[in-house]
LUMKE-13567 format. One record per atom (N, C-alpha, C, O): residue number from 0; atom name; y, z, x. Coordinates in Angstrom, 3 decimals, padded with zeros to 6 digits, m for minus. Atoms other than C-alpha are relative to their C-alpha. Example, Ala and Ser with C-alpha at 12.3 -4.5 7.8 and 13.67 -1.06 7.14 Angstrom:
! residues 2
0  N  m001.190  000.000  000.890
0  CA  m004.500  007.800  012.300
0  C  001.200  000.000  000.900
0  O  001.181  000.665  001.936
1  N  m001.190  m000.060  m000.820
1  CA  m001.060  007.140  013.670
1  C  001.090  000.730  m000.770
1  O  002.198  000.899  m000.261
END
This chain:
! residues 149
0  N  001.290  000.216  m000.620
0  CA  042.472  m035.665  m010.505
0  C  m000.199  000.973  001.168
0  O  m001.282  001.529  001.350
1  N  000.093  m000.913  m001.132
1  CA  043.248  m033.587  m007.420
1  C  m000.239  001.429  m000.482
1  O  m000.996  002.183  000.130
2  N  000.190  m001.344  000.544
2  CA  043.479  m030.451  m009.559
2  C  m001.437  000.207  m000.459
2  O  m001.998  001.285  m000.260
3  N  001.378  m000.089  000.467
3  CA  040.065  m031.161  m011.090
3  C  m000.971  000.172  001.173
3  O  m001.871  001.010  001.114
4  N  000.862  m000.104  m001.177
4  CA  038.406  m031.654  m007.703
4  C  000.178  001.360  000.673
4  O  m000.794  001.999  001.077
5  N  m000.274  m001.303  m000.603
5  CA  040.108  m028.563  m006.315
5  C  m000.618  001.131  m000.837
5  O  m001.195  002.065  m000.281
6  N  000.590  m001.005  000.890
6  CA  039.018  m026.509  m009.360
6  C  m001.518  000.013  000.136
6  O  m002.116  001.088  000.194
7  N  001.461  000.102  m000.150
7  CA  035.415  m027.744  m009.023
7  C  m000.441  000.594  001.349
7  O  m001.442  001.307  001.413
8  N  000.351  m000.524  m001.318
8  CA  035.358  m026.914  m005.299
8  C  000.090  001.522  000.018
8  O  m000.779  002.190  000.577
9  N  m000.160  m001.458  000.055
9  CA  036.649  m023.391  m005.943
9  C  m001.120  000.623  m000.830
9  O  m001.656  001.670  m000.466
10  N  001.076  m000.517  000.856
10  CA  034.101  m022.891  m008.743
10  C  m001.327  000.000  000.751
10  O  m002.074  000.975  000.679
11  N  001.248  000.082  m000.759
11  CA  031.224  m024.048  m006.517
11  C  m000.047  001.074  001.088
11  O  m001.074  001.724  001.283
12  N  m000.040  m001.049  m001.036
12  CA  032.329  m021.746  m003.692
12  C  m000.153  001.382  m000.612
12  O  m000.818  002.240  m000.031
13  N  000.116  m001.290  000.671
13  CA  032.656  m018.842  m006.128
13  C  m001.424  000.286  m000.434
13  O  m001.924  001.393  m000.232
14  N  001.394  m000.192  000.414
14  CA  029.173  m019.359  m007.578
14  C  m000.915  000.210  001.194
14  O  m001.846  001.013  001.129
15  N  000.809  m000.168  m001.208
15  CA  027.699  m019.687  m004.096
15  C  000.135  001.419  000.533
15  O  m000.862  002.033  000.914
16  N  m000.226  m001.350  m000.505
16  CA  029.257  m016.400  m003.027
16  C  m000.663  001.034  m000.907
16  O  m001.223  002.014  m000.414
17  N  000.599  m000.956  000.935
17  CA  028.047  m014.609  m006.173
17  C  m001.511  000.040  000.150
17  O  m002.088  001.126  000.200
18  N  001.455  000.030  m000.078
18  CA  024.426  m015.744  m005.871
18  C  m000.514  000.332  001.393
18  O  m001.672  000.723  001.538
19  N  000.424  m000.334  m001.360
19  CA  024.298  m015.220  m002.116
19  C  m000.056  001.510  000.209
19  O  m000.703  001.978  001.145
20  N  m000.067  m001.454  m000.161
20  CA  024.972  m011.495  m002.597
20  C  m001.112  000.740  m000.735
20  O  m001.000  001.951  m000.924
21  N  001.069  m000.627  000.776
21  CA  021.738  m010.794  m004.527
21  C  m000.857  000.877  000.910
21  O  m001.836  000.406  001.488
22  N  000.732  m000.908  m000.884
22  CA  020.514  m007.749  m002.607
22  C  m000.956  000.904  m000.758
22  O  m001.702  001.649  m000.123
23  N  000.872  m000.881  000.774
23  CA  018.672  m005.993  m005.457
23  C  m001.451  m000.431  000.060
23  O  m002.344  000.389  m000.151
24  N  001.367  000.496  m000.006
24  CA  015.601  m008.174  m005.110
24  C  m000.827  000.575  001.140
24  O  m002.016  000.840  000.958
25  N  000.725  m000.442  m001.179
25  CA  014.628  m006.964  m001.659
25  C  000.117  001.501  000.263
25  O  m000.409  002.002  001.257
26  N  m000.222  m001.427  m000.232
26  CA  015.643  m003.335  m002.037
26  C  m001.330  000.753  m000.085
26  O  m002.082  000.590  m001.046
27  N  001.200  m000.820  m000.015
27  CA  012.834  m000.954  m001.115
27  C  000.392  001.426  m000.302
27  O  001.368  001.948  000.237
28  N  m000.314  m001.392  000.288
28  CA  012.778  002.476  m002.560
28  C  m000.657  000.890  001.041
28  O  m001.750  000.606  001.532
29  N  000.498  m000.936  m000.995
29  CA  012.295  005.355  m000.209
29  C  m001.119  000.840  m000.595
29  O  m001.004  001.361  m001.705
30  N  001.110  m000.846  000.425
30  CA  009.002  007.162  m000.485
30  C  000.292  001.422  000.479
30  O  000.695  001.626  001.624
31  N  m000.260  m001.379  m000.421
31  CA  009.352  010.936  m000.457
31  C  m001.021  000.449  001.040
31  O  m002.188  000.063  000.985
32  N  000.888  m000.540  m001.026
32  CA  007.887  012.733  002.543
32  C  m000.726  001.208  m000.591
32  O  m000.125  002.258  m000.820
33  N  000.784  m001.077  000.586
33  CA  005.090  014.854  001.126
33  C  m000.693  000.804  001.089
33  O  m001.105  000.260  002.114
34  N  000.756  m000.850  m000.919
34  CA  003.518  017.796  002.902
34  C  m001.481  m000.174  m000.295
34  O  m001.852  m000.794  m001.292
35  N  001.447  000.097  000.198
35  CA  m000.256  018.072  003.277
35  C  m000.402  000.681  m001.305
35  O  m001.282  000.195  m002.015
36  N  000.323  m000.723  001.235
36  CA  m000.342  020.595  000.422
36  C  000.378  m000.826  m001.225
36  O  m000.355  m000.856  m002.213
37  N  m000.434  000.823  001.122
37  CA  001.621  018.276  m001.852
37  C  m000.920  m001.208  m000.191
37  O  m001.231  m001.592  m001.319
38  N  000.935  001.127  000.084
38  CA  m000.666  015.346  m001.003
38  C  m001.329  000.437  m000.610
38  O  m001.895  m000.261  m001.451
39  N  001.264  m000.512  000.523
39  CA  m003.749  017.454  m001.704
39  C  000.123  000.316  m001.491
39  O  m000.787  000.031  m002.270
40  N  m000.229  m000.327  001.411
40  CA  m002.285  018.676  m004.989
40  C  000.061  m001.273  m000.843
40  O  m000.494  m001.326  m001.940
41  N  m000.121  001.265  000.716
41  CA  m001.431  015.127  m006.033
41  C  m001.370  m000.668  m000.166
41  O  m001.706  m001.140  m001.252
42  N  001.332  000.614  000.059
42  CA  m004.915  013.809  m005.185
42  C  m000.914  000.779  m000.936
42  O  m001.671  000.187  m001.706
43  N  000.831  m000.836  000.866
43  CA  m006.591  016.746  m006.922
43  C  000.387  m000.185  m001.459
43  O  m000.480  m000.268  m002.329
44  N  m000.471  000.226  001.360
44  CA  m004.454  016.270  m010.007
44  C  m000.467  m001.334  m000.560
44  O  m000.869  m001.427  m001.719
45  N  000.461  001.314  000.421
45  CA  m005.326  012.592  m010.151
45  C  m001.493  000.036  m000.314
45  O  m001.932  m000.512  m001.325
46  N  001.441  m000.077  000.223
46  CA  m009.041  013.353  m009.817
46  C  m000.326  000.846  m001.224
46  O  m001.255  000.538  m001.971
47  N  000.230  m000.849  001.174
47  CA  m008.832  016.108  m012.416
47  C  000.228  m000.804  m001.280
47  O  m000.521  m000.679  m002.248
48  N  m000.333  000.797  001.174
48  CA  m007.236  013.691  m014.856
48  C  m001.035  m001.104  m000.232
48  O  m001.474  m001.316  m001.362
49  N  000.912  001.136  000.136
49  CA  m009.567  010.757  m014.165
49  C  m001.458  000.419  m000.149
49  O  m002.224  m000.248  m000.845
50  N  001.410  m000.370  m000.047
50  CA  m012.829  012.649  m013.618
50  C  m000.348  001.216  m000.857
50  O  m001.518  001.589  m000.937
51  N  000.219  m001.196  000.834
51  CA  m012.425  015.677  m015.941
51  C  m000.716  001.102  000.789
51  O  m001.826  001.508  000.446
52  N  000.586  m001.025  m000.862
52  CA  m013.072  018.276  m013.233
52  C  000.032  001.366  m000.678
52  O  000.936  001.669  m001.456
53  N  m000.016  m001.389  000.464
53  CA  m014.030  021.849  m014.063
53  C  000.911  000.796  000.935
53  O  001.376  000.271  001.947
54  N  m000.884  m000.838  m000.818
54  CA  m011.980  024.744  m012.648
54  C  m000.602  000.232  001.385
54  O  000.113  000.209  002.387
55  N  000.676  m000.214  m001.280
55  CA  m014.570  025.412  m009.926
55  C  000.049  m001.264  000.854
55  O  000.311  m001.205  002.055
56  N  m000.054  001.267  m000.723
56  CA  m014.724  021.735  m008.988
56  C  001.411  m000.270  000.515
56  O  001.591  m000.776  001.623
57  N  m001.390  000.237  m000.400
57  CA  m010.935  021.567  m008.881
57  C  000.345  000.778  001.263
57  O  001.014  000.249  002.151
58  N  m000.266  m000.805  m001.200
58  CA  m010.776  024.412  m006.326
58  C  m000.661  m000.615  001.223
58  O  m000.054  m000.690  002.291
59  N  000.734  000.589  m001.125
59  CA  m013.422  022.767  m004.133
59  C  000.627  m001.327  000.433
59  O  000.775  m001.597  001.625
60  N  m000.622  001.295  m000.306
60  CA  m011.809  019.328  m004.374
60  C  001.337  000.214  000.701
60  O  001.665  m000.509  001.642
61  N  m001.283  m000.280  m000.632
61  CA  m008.413  020.810  m003.492
61  C  m000.206  000.394  001.462
61  O  000.538  m000.054  002.335
62  N  000.263  m000.420  m001.383
62  CA  m009.885  022.458  m000.375
62  C  m000.367  m001.205  000.871
62  O  000.097  m001.321  002.006
63  N  000.411  001.195  m000.746
63  CA  m011.497  019.163  000.704
63  C  001.205  m000.903  000.249
63  O  001.405  m001.387  001.363
64  N  m001.174  000.871  m000.119
64  CA  m008.326  017.167  000.041
64  C  001.052  000.590  000.935
64  O  001.712  m000.143  001.671
65  N  m000.965  m000.650  m000.891
65  CA  m006.155  019.718  001.838
65  C  m000.425  m000.169  001.457
65  O  000.406  m000.453  002.320
66  N  000.517  000.184  m001.355
66  CA  m008.376  019.538  004.921
66  C  000.226  m001.447  000.457
66  O  000.675  m001.688  001.578
67  N  m000.179  001.413  m000.329
67  CA  m008.286  015.722  004.828
67  C  001.470  m000.326  000.227
67  O  001.807  m001.046  001.166
68  N  m001.435  000.283  m000.124
68  CA  m004.510  015.632  004.334
68  C  000.570  000.580  001.294
68  O  001.410  m000.051  001.934
69  N  m000.478  m000.593  m001.255
69  CA  m003.909  017.999  007.274
69  C  m000.447  m000.820  001.201
69  O  000.315  m001.009  002.149
70  N  000.486  000.830  m001.105
70  CA  m006.086  015.859  009.539
70  C  000.783  m001.307  000.082
70  O  001.152  m001.746  001.171
71  N  m000.746  001.259  000.011
71  CA  m004.306  012.676  008.464
71  C  001.445  000.210  000.471
71  O  002.007  m000.643  001.158
72  N  m001.361  m000.304  m000.454
72  CA  m000.916  014.308  009.022
72  C  000.029  000.178  001.515
72  O  000.967  m000.260  002.180
73  N  000.088  m000.172  m001.448
73  CA  m002.005  015.300  012.523
73  C  m000.142  m001.356  000.693
73  O  000.464  m001.587  001.739
74  N  000.152  001.341  m000.569
74  CA  m003.104  011.703  013.200
74  C  001.325  m000.761  m000.034
74  O  001.666  m001.464  000.917
75  N  m001.278  000.709  000.126
75  CA  000.239  010.377  011.946
75  C  001.019  000.490  001.020
75  O  001.846  m000.287  001.496
76  N  m000.985  m000.572  m000.926
76  CA  002.187  012.716  014.227
76  C  m000.362  m000.230  001.462
76  O  000.436  000.071  002.349
77  N  000.413  000.257  m001.377
77  CA  000.226  011.702  017.325
77  C  000.739  m001.210  000.569
77  O  001.471  m001.913  m000.127
78  N  m000.557  001.145  m000.700
78  CA  001.299  009.143  019.871
78  C  m000.605  m001.287  m000.570
78  O  m001.813  m001.354  m000.795
79  N  000.460  001.258  000.605
79  CA  001.047  005.598  018.467
79  C  m001.006  m000.730  000.894
79  O  m001.907  m001.394  000.382
80  N  000.925  000.700  m000.888
80  CA  m000.747  004.277  021.558
80  C  m001.390  000.627  m000.040
80  O  m002.387  m000.065  000.168
81  N  001.293  m000.670  000.071
81  CA  m003.506  006.875  021.183
81  C  m000.674  m000.217  m001.347
81  O  m001.858  000.081  m001.507
82  N  000.524  000.150  001.351
82  CA  m003.966  005.998  017.528
82  C  m001.147  m001.007  m000.074
82  O  m002.130  m000.775  m000.777
83  N  001.048  001.022  000.051
83  CA  m006.042  002.853  018.124
83  C  m001.320  000.511  000.549
83  O  m002.382  000.152  000.039
84  N  001.215  m000.522  m000.592
84  CA  m008.528  004.701  020.272
84  C  m000.728  000.992  m000.885
84  O  m001.915  001.252  m000.688
85  N  000.597  m001.020  000.855
85  CA  m009.151  007.267  017.563
85  C  m000.389  m000.532  m001.376
85  O  m000.621  000.254  m002.295
86  N  000.350  000.575  001.294
86  CA  m009.963  004.860  014.738
86  C  m001.407  000.428  m000.436
86  O  m001.628  000.729  m001.609
87  N  001.371  m000.402  000.352
87  CA  m013.676  005.717  014.878
87  C  m000.035  001.469  m000.420
87  O  m000.759  001.841  m001.344
88  N  m000.073  m001.418  000.345
88  CA  m012.858  009.425  014.789
88  C  000.605  000.187  m001.387
88  O  000.123  001.001  m002.175
89  N  m000.626  m000.075  001.328
89  CA  m010.589  008.948  011.782
89  C  m000.957  m000.472  m001.081
89  O  m001.041  000.127  m002.153
90  N  000.982  000.529  000.957
90  CA  m013.250  006.866  010.033
90  C  m001.094  001.032  m000.254
90  O  m001.524  001.207  m001.394
91  N  001.023  m001.031  000.154
91  CA  m015.823  009.611  010.671
91  C  000.515  001.161  m000.855
91  O  m000.218  001.700  m001.683
92  N  m000.596  m001.062  000.818
92  CA  m013.454  012.212  009.202
92  C  000.083  m000.411  m001.471
92  O  m000.187  000.393  m002.362
93  N  m000.082  000.490  001.375
93  CA  m012.915  010.062  006.111
93  C  m001.383  m000.008  m000.659
93  O  m001.531  000.395  m001.813
94  N  001.361  000.016  000.549
94  CA  m016.665  009.576  005.644
94  C  m000.502  001.407  m000.277
94  O  m001.189  001.643  m001.271
95  N  000.403  m001.390  000.190
95  CA  m017.226  013.309  006.058
95  C  000.625  000.589  m001.265
95  O  m000.049  001.271  m002.038
96  N  m000.661  m000.538  001.187
96  CA  m014.647  014.167  003.398
96  C  m000.541  m000.662  m001.267
96  O  m000.636  m000.008  m002.306
97  N  000.616  000.664  001.151
97  CA  m016.163  011.547  001.048
97  C  m001.350  000.621  m000.327
97  O  m001.681  000.821  m001.496
98  N  001.307  m000.619  000.215
98  CA  m019.606  013.093  001.546
98  C  000.157  001.396  m000.605
98  O  m000.600  001.768  m001.501
99  N  m000.251  m001.327  000.563
99  CA  m018.227  016.586  000.857
99  C  000.410  m000.104  m001.464
99  O  m000.020  000.689  m002.301
100  N  m000.454  000.212  001.368
100  CA  m016.534  015.289  m002.266
100  C  m001.169  m000.392  m000.902
100  O  m001.257  000.063  m002.043
101  N  001.175  000.386  000.769
101  CA  m019.771  013.671  m003.427
101  C  m000.914  001.197  m000.280
101  O  m001.614  001.224  m001.293
102  N  000.794  m001.204  000.211
102  CA  m021.471  017.046  m003.030
102  C  000.544  000.877  m001.116
102  O  m000.204  001.644  m001.721
103  N  m000.639  m000.818  001.030
103  CA  m019.010  018.637  m005.451
103  C  m000.135  m000.647  m001.381
103  O  m000.281  000.052  m002.384
104  N  m000.024  000.710  001.271
104  CA  m019.072  015.931  m008.156
104  C  m001.405  m000.225  m000.552
104  O  m002.387  m000.262  000.190
105  N  001.288  000.351  000.601
105  CA  m021.834  015.205  m010.637
105  C  m000.152  m001.523  m000.011
105  O  000.758  m002.236  000.413
106  N  000.312  001.434  m000.089
106  CA  m023.433  011.747  m011.039
106  C  001.012  m000.859  m000.762
106  O  001.444  m001.900  m000.266
107  N  m000.942  000.772  000.808
107  CA  m021.107  010.549  m013.799
107  C  001.368  m000.070  000.671
107  O  002.012  m001.119  000.681
108  N  m001.291  m000.039  m000.685
108  CA  m018.014  011.640  m011.884
108  C  m000.018  m000.860  001.257
108  O  000.984  m001.492  001.593
109  N  000.110  000.834  m001.200
109  CA  m019.283  009.919  m008.728
109  C  000.153  m001.471  m000.344
109  O  000.835  m002.208  000.368
110  N  m000.101  001.416  000.375
110  CA  m019.668  006.593  m010.547
110  C  001.435  m000.348  m000.398
110  O  001.925  m001.427  m000.064
111  N  m001.404  000.238  000.367
111  CA  m016.157  006.909  m012.020
111  C  000.868  m000.091  001.244
111  O  001.742  m000.953  001.334
112  N  m000.793  m000.006  m001.230
112  CA  m014.735  007.716  m008.580
112  C  m000.239  m001.276  000.799
112  O  000.707  m001.857  001.330
113  N  000.305  001.239  m000.727
113  CA  m016.525  004.760  m006.962
113  C  000.656  m001.209  m000.670
113  O  001.150  m002.109  000.009
114  N  m000.662  001.095  000.716
114  CA  m015.205  002.441  m009.674
114  C  001.500  000.012  000.279
114  O  002.107  m001.038  000.489
115  N  m001.426  m000.127  m000.286
115  CA  m011.691  003.759  m009.107
115  C  000.308  m000.443  001.426
115  O  001.295  m001.142  001.658
116  N  m000.212  000.392  m001.403
116  CA  m012.012  003.327  m005.314
116  C  m000.115  m001.503  000.188
116  O  000.698  m002.104  000.889
117  N  000.171  001.442  m000.164
117  CA  m013.314  m000.238  m005.589
117  C  001.155  m000.762  m000.637
117  O  001.591  m001.786  m000.112
118  N  m001.156  000.613  000.652
118  CA  m010.506  m001.113  m008.013
118  C  001.233  000.090  000.900
118  O  001.984  m000.876  001.030
119  N  m001.144  m000.186  m000.895
119  CA  m007.928  000.319  m005.603
119  C  m000.128  m000.886  001.234
119  O  000.867  m001.430  001.714
120  N  000.237  000.838  m001.178
120  CA  m009.503  m001.552  m002.680
120  C  000.303  m001.465  m000.322
120  O  000.907  m002.178  000.480
121  N  m000.243  001.374  000.433
121  CA  m009.380  m004.819  m004.604
121  C  001.496  m000.259  m000.176
121  O  002.008  m001.302  000.229
122  N  m001.444  000.120  000.217
122  CA  m005.759  m004.248  m005.598
122  C  000.740  m000.071  001.335
122  O  001.668  m000.865  001.490
123  N  m000.631  000.002  m001.320
123  CA  m004.798  m003.495  m001.978
123  C  m000.256  m001.321  000.714
123  O  000.629  m001.840  001.395
124  N  000.313  001.284  m000.613
124  CA  m006.569  m006.648  m000.800
124  C  000.868  m001.114  m000.541
124  O  001.320  m001.979  000.210
125  N  m000.863  001.014  000.610
125  CA  m004.601  m008.760  m003.260
125  C  001.425  000.128  000.512
125  O  002.093  m000.875  000.764
126  N  m001.360  m000.212  m000.495
126  CA  m001.350  m007.182  m002.099
126  C  000.141  m000.501  001.429
126  O  001.151  m001.109  001.784
127  N  m000.052  000.443  m001.396
127  CA  m002.178  m007.868  001.549
127  C  000.006  m001.517  000.091
127  O  000.713  m002.085  000.923
128  N  000.056  001.460  m000.033
128  CA  m003.010  m011.508  000.823
128  C  001.333  m000.612  m000.396
128  O  001.717  m001.650  000.143
129  N  m001.258  000.536  000.487
129  CA  000.287  m012.041  m000.984
129  C  001.182  000.246  000.900
129  O  002.254  m000.311  000.663
130  N  m001.137  m000.363  m000.848
130  CA  002.453  m010.616  001.792
130  C  000.497  m001.147  000.859
130  O  001.698  m001.219  001.119
131  N  m000.406  001.047  m000.925
131  CA  002.495  m013.713  004.032
131  C  000.333  m001.315  m000.657
131  O  000.520  m002.316  000.035
132  N  m000.275  001.256  000.714
132  CA  003.184  m016.314  001.345
132  C  001.370  m000.538  000.390
132  O  002.304  000.218  000.660
133  N  m001.280  000.635  m000.275
133  CA  005.927  m018.785  002.032
133  C  000.214  m000.302  001.463
133  O  000.907  m001.268  001.785
134  N  m000.207  000.228  m001.428
134  CA  005.799  m018.550  005.803
134  C  m000.846  m001.169  000.488
134  O  m000.372  m002.025  001.236
135  N  000.882  001.075  m000.451
135  CA  002.827  m020.820  006.313
135  C  m000.888  m000.432  m001.169
135  O  m002.094  m000.187  m001.184
136  N  000.724  000.447  001.173
136  CA  001.844  m022.341  003.006
136  C  m000.951  m001.145  000.318
136  O  m002.133  m001.100  m000.022
137  N  000.792  001.201  m000.235
137  CA  000.629  m025.707  004.213
137  C  000.193  m000.474  001.433
137  O  001.148  m000.104  002.116
138  N  m000.131  000.621  m001.311
138  CA  000.019  m027.626  007.380
138  C  001.082  m001.072  m000.070
138  O  001.286  m001.665  m001.130
139  N  m001.046  001.024  000.039
139  CA  002.841  m029.983  008.365
139  C  m000.607  m001.379  m000.281
139  O  m001.706  m001.695  000.175
140  N  000.461  001.338  000.351
140  CA  002.496  m033.488  006.992
140  C  000.437  m000.970  001.101
140  O  001.615  m001.052  001.450
141  N  m000.299  000.989  m001.048
141  CA  002.265  m036.170  009.668
141  C  m000.013  m001.366  m000.654
141  O  m001.039  m001.791  m001.186
142  N  m000.098  001.290  000.690
142  CA  003.476  m039.516  008.356
142  C  m000.717  m001.101  000.744
142  O  m001.332  m001.969  000.123
143  N  000.660  001.025  m000.797
143  CA  002.165  m041.625  011.228
143  C  m000.948  000.670  000.993
143  O  m000.552  000.954  002.123
144  N  000.916  m000.638  m000.941
144  CA  m000.949  m040.061  012.758
144  C  m000.321  m000.938  001.161
144  O  m000.344  m002.157  000.991
145  N  000.305  000.864  m001.152
145  CA  m001.818  m041.302  016.233
145  C  m001.338  m000.710  m000.200
145  O  m002.281  m000.162  m000.770
146  N  001.214  000.814  000.127
146  CA  m004.414  m044.048  016.389
146  C  m001.059  000.534  000.933
146  O  m000.771  000.917  002.067
147  N  001.095  m000.508  m000.837
147  CA  m007.792  m042.981  017.677
147  C  m000.734  m001.153  000.637
147  O  m000.894  m002.219  000.044
148  N  000.883  000.937  m000.638
148  CA  m009.852  m044.837  020.173
148  C  000.641  m000.860  000.937
148  O  m000.013  m001.706  001.547
END
């Protein structure tokens, strides 16, 4: 009987140790550090594939994306405390690059791009909502609420 209890205790401790070491679930992969040129090339390639850009449009889109990527890289390298104060400036730069991009694309390409942007925005919103799950799912249950009056 003692051997059985001892064997069971060792087995339980062994299983606990094995399942406690599950580190693959939370592993984050490192994102490569891309240069502004690489970011612009990647964005242009994506747009070329999704929007069927002509060669002339591709050159113009690359120039716009390169300018935007360089500005964003400069913002990222700035002091973090100054970043909040420049949100309006960054937003204006983004709107300007969107307007320039709209000037290059035709009507059909603009509608495809807007659909892609709204889909990406929706997907990002869902991801943000799911990030805080588990921490504050429900309000605490009070078994004996205080009497009123």
